[in-house]
N, CA, C and O atoms as CSV, one atom per row, in Angstrom:
chain,resi,resn,atom,element,x,y,z
A,1,MET,N,N,-16.048,114.115,124.172
A,1,MET,CA,C,-16.335,114.543,125.534
A,1,MET,C,C,-15.059,114.987,126.243
A,1,MET,O,O,-15.053,115.979,126.972
A,2,GLU,N,N,-13.977,114.239,126.021
A,2,GLU,CA,C,-12.726,114.587,126.678
A,2,GLU,C,C,-12.184,115.929,126.179
A,2,GLU,O,O,-11.620,116.710,126.945
A,3,LEU,N,N,-12.367,116.180,124.874
A,3,LEU,CA,C,-11.884,117.444,124.313
A,3,LEU,C,C,-12.649,118.629,124.894
A,3,LEU,O,O,-12.051,119.661,125.198
A,4,VAL,N,N,-13.944,118.494,125.048
A,4,VAL,CA,C,-14.768,119.566,125.613
A,4,VAL,C,C,-14.360,119.826,127.063
A,4,VAL,O,O,-14.250,120.978,127.482
A,5,LEU,N,N,-14.137,118.758,127.825
A,5,LEU,CA,C,-13.725,118.910,129.219
A,5,LEU,C,C,-12.342,119.567,129.319
A,5,LEU,O,O,-12.130,120.446,130.155
A,6,ALA,N,N,-11.414,119.143,128.474
A,6,ALA,CA,C,-10.074,119.737,128.486
A,6,ALA,C,C,-10.120,121.212,128.106
A,6,ALA,O,O,-9.434,122.033,128.715
A,7,LEU,N,N,-10.926,121.552,127.102
A,7,LEU,CA,C,-11.060,122.967,126.732
A,7,LEU,C,C,-11.707,123.784,127.844
A,7,LEU,O,O,-11.295,124.913,128.111
A,8,GLY,N,N,-12.718,123.213,128.490
A,8,GLY,CA,C,-13.350,123.917,129.606
A,8,GLY,C,C,-12.387,124.170,130.748
A,8,GLY,O,O,-12.371,125.259,131.322
A,9,ILE,N,N,-11.577,123.163,131.085
A,9,ILE,CA,C,-10.588,123.330,132.157
A,9,ILE,C,C,-9.565,124.379,131.758
A,9,ILE,O,O,-9.191,125.224,132.570
A,10,GLY,N,N,-9.110,124.330,130.514
A,10,GLY,CA,C,-8.128,125.312,130.047
A,10,GLY,C,C,-8.667,126.739,130.065
A,10,GLY,O,O,-7.955,127.664,130.454
A,11,ILE,N,N,-9.913,126.923,129.650
A,11,ILE,CA,C,-10.515,128.265,129.664
A,11,ILE,C,C,-10.684,128.755,131.097
A,11,ILE,O,O,-10.439,129.928,131.378
A,12,LEU,N,N,-11.101,127.876,132.007
A,12,LEU,CA,C,-11.237,128.281,133.407
A,12,LEU,C,C,-9.895,128.662,134.020
A,12,LEU,O,O,-9.810,129.635,134.768
A,13,VAL,N,N,-8.848,127.904,133.710
A,13,VAL,CA,C,-7.515,128.227,134.249
A,13,VAL,C,C,-7.023,129.552,133.675
A,13,VAL,O,O,-6.520,130.398,134.416
A,14,ALA,N,N,-7.165,129.743,132.358
A,14,ALA,CA,C,-6.701,130.990,131.743
A,14,ALA,C,C,-7.460,132.193,132.295
A,14,ALA,O,O,-6.858,133.225,132.591
A,15,SER,N,N,-8.776,132.064,132.435
A,15,SER,CA,C,-9.572,133.177,132.986
A,15,SER,C,C,-9.212,133.428,134.450
A,15,SER,O,O,-9.128,134.578,134.881
A,16,GLY,N,N,-9.002,132.364,135.208
A,16,GLY,CA,C,-8.645,132.515,136.621
A,16,GLY,C,C,-7.302,133.201,136.799
A,16,GLY,O,O,-7.155,134.077,137.650
A,17,VAL,N,N,-6.327,132.806,136.001
A,17,VAL,CA,C,-5.001,133.442,136.101
A,17,VAL,C,C,-5.079,134.899,135.684
A,17,VAL,O,O,-4.459,135.756,136.314
A,18,TRP,N,N,-5.839,135.195,134.620
A,18,TRP,CA,C,-5.981,136.593,134.192
A,18,TRP,C,C,-6.636,137.436,135.277
A,18,TRP,O,O,-6.215,138.567,135.520
A,19,LEU,N,N,-7.660,136.898,135.930
A,19,LEU,CA,C,-8.318,137.648,136.997
A,19,LEU,C,C,-7.431,137.777,138.235
A,19,LEU,O,O,-7.522,138.771,138.956
A,20,LEU,N,N,-6.580,136.789,138.490
A,20,LEU,CA,C,-5.666,136.893,139.626
A,20,LEU,C,C,-4.673,138.039,139.453
A,20,LEU,O,O,-4.216,138.618,140.439
A,21,LEU,N,N,-4.342,138.363,138.233
A,21,LEU,CA,C,-3.365,139.422,137.972
A,21,LEU,C,C,-3.978,140.808,137.923
A,21,LEU,O,O,-3.262,141.780,137.680
A,22,ARG,N,N,-5.267,140.932,138.142
A,22,ARG,CA,C,-5.945,142.226,138.159
A,22,ARG,C,C,-5.707,142.929,139.501
A,22,ARG,O,O,-5.460,142.258,140.503
A,23,PRO,N,N,-5.775,144.273,139.544
A,23,PRO,CA,C,-5.482,144.981,140.791
A,23,PRO,C,C,-6.626,145.011,141.791
A,23,PRO,O,O,-6.389,145.303,142.963
A,24,ARG,N,N,-7.828,144.728,141.390
A,24,ARG,CA,C,-8.959,144.800,142.306
A,24,ARG,C,C,-9.110,143.496,143.078
A,24,ARG,O,O,-8.901,142.411,142.537
A,25,THR,N,N,-9.474,143.620,144.345
A,25,THR,CA,C,-9.547,142.459,145.230
A,25,THR,C,C,-10.683,141.526,144.824
A,25,THR,O,O,-10.523,140.307,144.884
A,26,PHE,N,N,-11.825,142.070,144.414
A,26,PHE,CA,C,-12.946,141.222,144.039
A,26,PHE,C,C,-12.614,140.377,142.814
A,26,PHE,O,O,-13.050,139.230,142.721
A,27,GLN,N,N,-11.851,140.925,141.874
A,27,GLN,CA,C,-11.434,140.160,140.706
A,27,GLN,C,C,-10.466,139.049,141.096
A,27,GLN,O,O,-10.477,137.977,140.492
A,28,VAL,N,N,-9.640,139.293,142.088
A,28,VAL,CA,C,-8.737,138.260,142.591
A,28,VAL,C,C,-9.544,137.117,143.204
A,28,VAL,O,O,-9.220,135.946,143.002
A,29,ILE,N,N,-10.576,137.451,143.941
A,29,ILE,CA,C,-11.422,136.413,144.540
A,29,ILE,C,C,-12.126,135.602,143.455
A,29,ILE,O,O,-12.212,134.379,143.559
A,30,LEU,N,N,-12.626,136.261,142.427
A,30,LEU,CA,C,-13.246,135.531,141.318
A,30,LEU,C,C,-12.234,134.650,140.598
A,30,LEU,O,O,-12.569,133.542,140.178
A,31,GLY,N,N,-11.007,135.124,140.451
A,31,GLY,CA,C,-9.956,134.317,139.819
A,31,GLY,C,C,-9.631,133.073,140.626
A,31,GLY,O,O,-9.450,131.993,140.062
A,32,LEU,N,N,-9.556,133.219,141.947
A,32,LEU,CA,C,-9.317,132.050,142.790
A,32,LEU,C,C,-10.465,131.056,142.706
A,32,LEU,O,O,-10.244,129.846,142.715
A,33,SER,N,N,-11.683,131.561,142.625
A,33,SER,CA,C,-12.836,130.676,142.488
A,33,SER,C,C,-12.792,129.926,141.160
A,33,SER,O,O,-13.070,128.728,141.114
A,34,MET,N,N,-12.449,130.616,140.097
A,34,MET,CA,C,-12.362,129.947,138.802
A,34,MET,C,C,-11.265,128.891,138.772
A,34,MET,O,O,-11.433,127.819,138.190
A,35,LEU,N,N,-10.147,129.205,139.403
A,35,LEU,CA,C,-9.078,128.197,139.473
A,35,LEU,C,C,-9.501,126.986,140.287
A,35,LEU,O,O,-9.161,125.857,139.934
A,36,SER,N,N,-10.231,127.201,141.362
A,36,SER,CA,C,-10.682,126.062,142.153
A,36,SER,C,C,-11.697,125.233,141.376
A,36,SER,O,O,-11.710,124.009,141.507
A,37,TYR,N,N,-12.555,125.872,140.562
A,37,TYR,CA,C,-13.484,125.115,139.718
A,37,TYR,C,C,-12.719,124.269,138.697
A,37,TYR,O,O,-13.077,123.121,138.434
A,38,ALA,N,N,-11.666,124.851,138.129
A,38,ALA,CA,C,-10.869,124.104,137.141
A,38,ALA,C,C,-10.187,122.907,137.784
A,38,ALA,O,O,-10.147,121.824,137.201
A,39,VAL,N,N,-9.651,123.099,138.983
A,39,VAL,CA,C,-8.993,121.979,139.673
A,39,VAL,C,C,-10.019,120.915,140.041
A,39,VAL,O,O,-9.725,119.724,139.950
A,40,ASN,N,N,-11.220,121.320,140.454
A,40,ASN,CA,C,-12.263,120.347,140.771
A,40,ASN,C,C,-12.647,119.531,139.541
A,40,ASN,O,O,-12.817,118.316,139.639
A,41,LEU,N,N,-12.786,120.173,138.394
A,41,LEU,CA,C,-13.093,119.437,137.165
A,41,LEU,C,C,-11.965,118.490,136.800
A,41,LEU,O,O,-12.214,117.373,136.347
A,42,PHE,N,N,-10.731,118.923,136.991
A,42,PHE,CA,C,-9.580,118.068,136.683
A,42,PHE,C,C,-9.549,116.839,137.595
A,42,PHE,O,O,-9.335,115.723,137.123
A,43,ILE,N,N,-9.760,117.038,138.883
A,43,ILE,CA,C,-9.781,115.909,139.803
A,43,ILE,C,C,-10.929,114.956,139.479
A,43,ILE,O,O,-10.769,113.737,139.541
A,44,TYR,N,N,-12.073,115.513,139.137
A,44,TYR,CA,C,-13.217,114.677,138.788
A,44,TYR,C,C,-12.948,113.876,137.519
A,44,TYR,O,O,-13.358,112.720,137.419
A,45,ALA,N,N,-12.268,114.476,136.557
A,45,ALA,CA,C,-11.945,113.771,135.320
A,45,ALA,C,C,-10.895,112.688,135.547
A,45,ALA,O,O,-10.828,111.729,134.778
A,46,MET,N,N,-10.079,112.822,136.582
A,46,MET,CA,C,-9.082,111.792,136.883
A,46,MET,C,C,-9.726,110.479,137.302
A,46,MET,O,O,-9.087,109.430,137.223
A,47,GLY,N,N,-10.971,110.516,137.743
A,47,GLY,CA,C,-11.678,109.319,138.162
A,47,GLY,C,C,-12.278,108.552,137.007
A,47,GLY,O,O,-13.080,107.647,137.238
A,48,ARG,N,N,-11.932,108.867,135.795
A,48,ARG,CA,C,-12.396,108.191,134.587
A,48,ARG,C,C,-13.766,108.683,134.190
A,48,ARG,O,O,-14.707,108.651,134.983
A,49,LEU,N,N,-13.869,109.131,132.978
A,49,LEU,CA,C,-15.155,109.563,132.437
A,49,LEU,C,C,-15.881,108.338,131.899
A,49,LEU,O,O,-15.473,107.767,130.887
A,50,ALA,N,N,-16.943,107.937,132.563
A,50,ALA,CA,C,-17.721,106.783,132.130
A,50,ALA,C,C,-19.174,107.190,131.990
A,50,ALA,O,O,-19.745,107.812,132.885
A,51,VAL,N,N,-19.761,106.838,130.874
A,51,VAL,CA,C,-21.162,107.155,130.621
A,51,VAL,C,C,-21.993,105.911,130.926
A,51,VAL,O,O,-21.654,104.808,130.495
A,52,ASP,N,N,-23.080,106.095,131.668
A,52,ASP,CA,C,-24.005,105.016,132.032
A,52,ASP,C,C,-23.339,103.910,132.848
A,52,ASP,O,O,-23.742,102.751,132.743
A,53,ALA,N,N,-22.334,104.235,133.654
A,53,ALA,CA,C,-21.704,103.246,134.520
A,53,ALA,C,C,-22.449,103.212,135.851
A,53,ALA,O,O,-22.734,104.270,136.411
A,54,PRO,N,N,-22.773,102.029,136.374
A,54,PRO,CA,C,-23.508,101.959,137.640
A,54,PRO,C,C,-22.625,102.393,138.816
A,54,PRO,O,O,-21.450,102.030,138.861
A,55,PRO,N,N,-23.163,103.156,139.758
A,55,PRO,CA,C,-22.365,103.632,140.879
A,55,PRO,C,C,-22.236,102.621,142.015
A,55,PRO,O,O,-21.360,102.767,142.868
A,56,LEU,N,N,-23.094,101.596,142.043
A,56,LEU,CA,C,-23.092,100.638,143.146
A,56,LEU,C,C,-22.783,99.246,142.632
A,56,LEU,O,O,-23.104,98.900,141.495
A,57,VAL,N,N,-22.150,98.445,143.495
A,57,VAL,CA,C,-21.815,97.068,143.146
A,57,VAL,C,C,-23.007,96.185,143.462
A,57,VAL,O,O,-23.537,96.243,144.572
A,58,GLY,N,N,-23.441,95.370,142.512
A,58,GLY,CA,C,-24.575,94.481,142.725
A,58,GLY,C,C,-24.115,93.144,143.294
A,58,GLY,O,O,-22.996,93.021,143.793
A,59,SER,N,N,-24.965,92.173,143.217
A,59,SER,CA,C,-24.627,90.844,143.720
A,59,SER,C,C,-23.706,90.127,142.734
A,59,SER,O,O,-23.708,90.419,141.538
A,60,GLY,N,N,-22.932,89.202,143.246
A,60,GLY,CA,C,-21.976,88.472,142.427
A,60,GLY,C,C,-20.610,89.133,142.449
A,60,GLY,O,O,-20.436,90.186,143.062
A,61,PRO,N,N,-19.638,88.521,141.783
A,61,PRO,CA,C,-18.290,89.101,141.780
A,61,PRO,C,C,-18.255,90.383,140.931
A,61,PRO,O,O,-18.615,90.352,139.754
A,62,PRO,N,N,-17.830,91.494,141.515
A,62,PRO,CA,C,-17.840,92.753,140.767
A,62,PRO,C,C,-16.666,92.852,139.815
A,62,PRO,O,O,-15.572,92.361,140.093
A,63,ASP,N,N,-16.915,93.495,138.692
A,63,ASP,CA,C,-15.856,93.809,137.743
A,63,ASP,C,C,-15.511,95.281,137.930
A,63,ASP,O,O,-16.332,96.140,137.609
A,64,PRO,N,N,-14.308,95.604,138.446
A,64,PRO,CA,C,-13.974,97.006,138.738
A,64,PRO,C,C,-13.993,97.910,137.511
A,64,PRO,O,O,-14.122,99.126,137.654
A,65,ALA,N,N,-13.868,97.353,136.321
A,65,ALA,CA,C,-13.843,98.170,135.113
A,65,ALA,C,C,-15.230,98.754,134.790
A,65,ALA,O,O,-15.335,99.692,134.000
A,66,LEU,N,N,-16.270,98.215,135.386
A,66,LEU,CA,C,-17.623,98.667,135.080
A,66,LEU,C,C,-18.128,99.775,136.005
A,66,LEU,O,O,-19.204,100.326,135.772
A,67,TYR,N,N,-17.375,100.106,137.041
A,67,TYR,CA,C,-17.885,101.020,138.067
A,67,TYR,C,C,-17.052,102.290,138.142
A,67,TYR,O,O,-15.858,102.294,137.841
A,68,ASP,N,N,-17.709,103.359,138.548
A,68,ASP,CA,C,-17.013,104.643,138.741
A,68,ASP,C,C,-16.183,104.599,140.009
A,68,ASP,O,O,-16.490,103.872,140.954
A,69,ASP,N,N,-15.119,105.399,140.006
A,69,ASP,CA,C,-14.258,105.511,141.183
A,69,ASP,C,C,-14.835,106.582,142.108
A,69,ASP,O,O,-14.952,107.731,141.682
A,70,PRO,N,N,-15.199,106.266,143.344
A,70,PRO,CA,C,-15.824,107.263,144.222
A,70,PRO,C,C,-14.821,108.214,144.887
A,70,PRO,O,O,-15.229,109.247,145.417
A,71,LEU,N,N,-13.532,107.894,144.873
A,71,LEU,CA,C,-12.544,108.747,145.553
A,71,LEU,C,C,-12.459,110.147,144.957
A,71,LEU,O,O,-12.495,111.111,145.721
A,72,PRO,N,N,-12.347,110.323,143.630
A,72,PRO,CA,C,-12.318,111.692,143.100
A,72,PRO,C,C,-13.574,112.482,143.413
A,72,PRO,O,O,-13.512,113.694,143.619
A,73,GLN,N,N,-14.707,111.810,143.451
A,73,GLN,CA,C,-15.948,112.510,143.779
A,73,GLN,C,C,-15.916,113.008,145.210
A,73,GLN,O,O,-16.366,114.120,145.486
A,74,ALA,N,N,-15.388,112.199,146.133
A,74,ALA,CA,C,-15.267,112.620,147.531
A,74,ALA,C,C,-14.261,113.761,147.671
A,74,ALA,O,O,-14.476,114.685,148.456
A,75,LEU,N,N,-13.167,113.701,146.917
A,75,LEU,CA,C,-12.170,114.776,146.968
A,75,LEU,C,C,-12.751,116.086,146.449
A,75,LEU,O,O,-12.493,117.146,147.020
A,76,VAL,N,N,-13.525,116.024,145.379
A,76,VAL,CA,C,-14.134,117.237,144.826
A,76,VAL,C,C,-15.151,117.816,145.800
A,76,VAL,O,O,-15.221,119.034,145.967
A,77,LEU,N,N,-15.933,116.969,146.440
A,77,LEU,CA,C,-16.907,117.465,147.412
A,77,LEU,C,C,-16.205,118.167,148.574
A,77,LEU,O,O,-16.659,119.216,149.031
A,78,THR,N,N,-15.107,117.598,149.048
A,78,THR,CA,C,-14.327,118.236,150.103
A,78,THR,C,C,-13.726,119.550,149.627
A,78,THR,O,O,-13.710,120.533,150.368
A,79,ALA,N,N,-13.233,119.572,148.397
A,79,ALA,CA,C,-12.641,120.802,147.855
A,79,ALA,C,C,-13.680,121.898,147.687
A,79,ALA,O,O,-13.363,123.074,147.865
A,80,ILE,N,N,-14.909,121.541,147.348
A,80,ILE,CA,C,-15.975,122.543,147.221
A,80,ILE,C,C,-16.247,123.193,148.558
A,80,ILE,O,O,-16.397,124.412,148.631
A,81,VAL,N,N,-16.313,122.405,149.619
A,81,VAL,CA,C,-16.562,122.951,150.949
A,81,VAL,C,C,-15.416,123.856,151.387
A,81,VAL,O,O,-15.649,124.934,151.935
A,82,ILE,N,N,-14.186,123.424,151.148
A,82,ILE,CA,C,-13.029,124.224,151.537
A,82,ILE,C,C,-12.967,125.531,150.737
A,82,ILE,O,O,-12.669,126.584,151.299
A,83,SER,N,N,-13.248,125.470,149.427
A,83,SER,CA,C,-13.199,126.701,148.626
A,83,SER,C,C,-14.322,127.664,149.013
A,83,SER,O,O,-14.144,128.880,148.939
A,84,PHE,N,N,-15.467,127.139,149.420
A,84,PHE,CA,C,-16.536,128.017,149.895
A,84,PHE,C,C,-16.111,128.738,151.171
A,84,PHE,O,O,-16.353,129.937,151.308
A,85,ALA,N,N,-15.485,128.032,152.098
A,85,ALA,CA,C,-15.005,128.663,153.334
A,85,ALA,C,C,-13.910,129.678,153.040
A,85,ALA,O,O,-13.875,130.747,153.648
A,86,MET,N,N,-13.004,129.345,152.098
A,86,MET,CA,C,-11.934,130.264,151.740
A,86,MET,C,C,-12.492,131.530,151.091
A,86,MET,O,O,-12.006,132.628,151.364
A,87,THR,N,N,-13.490,131.391,150.250
A,87,THR,CA,C,-14.106,132.545,149.604
A,87,THR,C,C,-14.796,133.437,150.635
A,87,THR,O,O,-14.708,134.662,150.560
A,88,ALA,N,N,-15.475,132.822,151.588
A,88,ALA,CA,C,-16.134,133.608,152.642
A,88,ALA,C,C,-15.097,134.372,153.465
A,88,ALA,O,O,-15.315,135.535,153.804
A,89,LEU,N,N,-13.980,133.734,153.787
A,89,LEU,CA,C,-12.917,134.407,154.545
A,89,LEU,C,C,-12.328,135.560,153.744
A,89,LEU,O,O,-12.097,136.637,154.292
A,90,LEU,N,N,-12.083,135.349,152.457
A,90,LEU,CA,C,-11.529,136.419,151.635
A,90,LEU,C,C,-12.496,137.597,151.502
A,90,LEU,O,O,-12.067,138.750,151.460
A,91,LEU,N,N,-13.783,137.312,151.437
A,91,LEU,CA,C,-14.750,138.416,151.371
A,91,LEU,C,C,-14.784,139.217,152.665
A,91,LEU,O,O,-14.946,140.436,152.629
A,92,VAL,N,N,-14.633,138.552,153.810
A,92,VAL,CA,C,-14.570,139.268,155.091
A,92,VAL,C,C,-13.319,140.131,155.145
A,92,VAL,O,O,-13.373,141.274,155.599
A,93,VAL,N,N,-12.199,139.598,154.688
A,93,VAL,CA,C,-10.949,140.373,154.660
A,93,VAL,C,C,-11.102,141.550,153.688
A,93,VAL,O,O,-10.606,142.643,153.961
A,94,LEU,N,N,-11.787,141.332,152.550
A,94,LEU,CA,C,-12.019,142.412,151.601
A,94,LEU,C,C,-12.839,143.542,152.231
A,94,LEU,O,O,-12.506,144.717,152.076
A,95,LEU,N,N,-13.897,143.185,152.931
A,95,LEU,CA,C,-14.726,144.219,153.573
A,95,LEU,C,C,-13.958,144.963,154.664
A,95,LEU,O,O,-14.100,146.179,154.799
A,96,ALA,N,N,-13.148,144.249,155.442
A,96,ALA,CA,C,-12.354,144.896,156.479
A,96,ALA,C,C,-11.301,145.808,155.863
A,96,ALA,O,O,-11.076,146.911,156.362
A,97,SER,N,N,-10.661,145.374,154.801
A,97,SER,CA,C,-9.646,146.183,154.138
A,97,SER,C,C,-10.259,147.430,153.506
A,97,SER,O,O,-9.682,148.516,153.559
A,98,ARG,N,N,-11.426,147.258,152.912
A,98,ARG,CA,C,-12.078,148.426,152.319
A,98,ARG,C,C,-12.513,149.413,153.393
A,98,ARG,O,O,-12.471,150.624,153.176
A,99,GLY,N,N,-12.933,148.904,154.551
A,99,GLY,CA,C,-13.318,149.803,155.635
A,99,GLY,C,C,-12.139,150.573,156.191
A,99,GLY,O,O,-12.287,151.725,156.598
A,100,LEU,N,N,-10.959,149.948,156.214
A,100,LEU,CA,C,-9.773,150.630,156.749
A,100,LEU,C,C,-9.138,151.583,155.755
A,100,LEU,O,O,-8.735,152.684,156.132
A,101,THR,N,N,-9.038,151.183,154.484
A,101,THR,CA,C,-8.320,151.994,153.508
A,101,THR,C,C,-9.238,152.821,152.615
A,101,THR,O,O,-8.797,153.816,152.040
A,102,GLY,N,N,-10.498,152.436,152.489
A,102,GLY,CA,C,-11.421,153.169,151.639
A,102,GLY,C,C,-11.324,152.794,150.176
A,102,GLY,O,O,-11.979,153.432,149.352
A,103,THR,N,N,-10.541,151.792,149.810
A,103,THR,CA,C,-10.423,151.355,148.419
A,103,THR,C,C,-10.300,149.847,148.386
A,103,THR,O,O,-9.985,149.212,149.392
A,104,ASP,N,N,-10.553,149.279,147.216
A,104,ASP,CA,C,-10.421,147.825,147.095
A,104,ASP,C,C,-9.245,147.422,146.221
A,104,ASP,O,O,-9.153,146.270,145.799
A,105,HIS,N,N,-8.348,148.355,145.945
A,105,HIS,CA,C,-7.124,148.010,145.199
A,105,HIS,C,C,-6.208,147.220,146.095
A,105,HIS,O,O,-6.165,147.420,147.309
A,106,VAL,N,N,-5.466,146.305,145.467
A,106,VAL,CA,C,-4.525,145.478,146.215
A,106,VAL,C,C,-3.354,146.307,146.725
A,106,VAL,O,O,-2.915,146.129,147.861
A,107,ASP,N,N,-2.846,147.213,145.893
A,107,ASP,CA,C,-1.697,148.013,146.295
A,107,ASP,C,C,-2.076,149.289,147.028
A,107,ASP,O,O,-1.192,150.007,147.497
A,108,GLY,N,N,-3.362,149.594,147.142
A,108,GLY,CA,C,-3.799,150.745,147.916
A,108,GLY,C,C,-3.832,152.043,147.148
A,108,GLY,O,O,-4.252,153.065,147.690
A,109,GLU,N,N,-3.394,152.035,145.879
A,109,GLU,CA,C,-3.383,153.245,145.079
A,109,GLU,C,C,-4.500,153.190,144.051
A,109,GLU,O,O,-4.934,152.109,143.654
A,110,ASP,N,N,-4.959,154.345,143.626
A,110,ASP,CA,C,-5.945,154.370,142.556
A,110,ASP,C,C,-5.228,154.152,141.221
A,110,ASP,O,O,-4.312,154.894,140.866
A,111,GLY,N,N,-5.660,153.124,140.493
A,111,GLY,CA,C,-5.008,152.807,139.241
A,111,GLY,C,C,-5.772,153.328,138.036
A,111,GLY,O,O,-5.612,152.798,136.937
A,112,GLU,N,N,-6.580,154.329,138.209
A,112,GLU,CA,C,-7.384,154.807,137.102
A,112,GLU,C,C,-6.883,156.091,136.541
A,112,GLU,O,O,-7.465,156.620,135.594
C-alpha cells in the first residue's frame, strides 16, 4: 500500500511540474492543481496509514496506537478549500488576461 501511494504521489508531482513548465495558462493551472493533490496525499499519509482503525475513542482508557490521527485529515480538508479558491482566482485572472491580450500564452507570444 505504501509503495502504491508513494508512486502515485511521485507521478502527480512529476506531471504537475511538467505542466507548470508549459507556456499555456490553463496547463499551468492544471499543474498547480496536480501539485496540490500530491501535497494533500503526502500530508494525509503522514497521519499513518491504518486499515480498519476506529476513528473514535470508546469507553475505557484509550490506546493511542489503535486510532487514526485526525490532524492530517483536518489539514487536508483545509488545503482542499484553499486550493479550490486559488484555482477559481487563477481562472478569473486567466479570463481577464485572455480578454485583454487575446491569447492564453504566459509570455504573450504565439509559440506555434
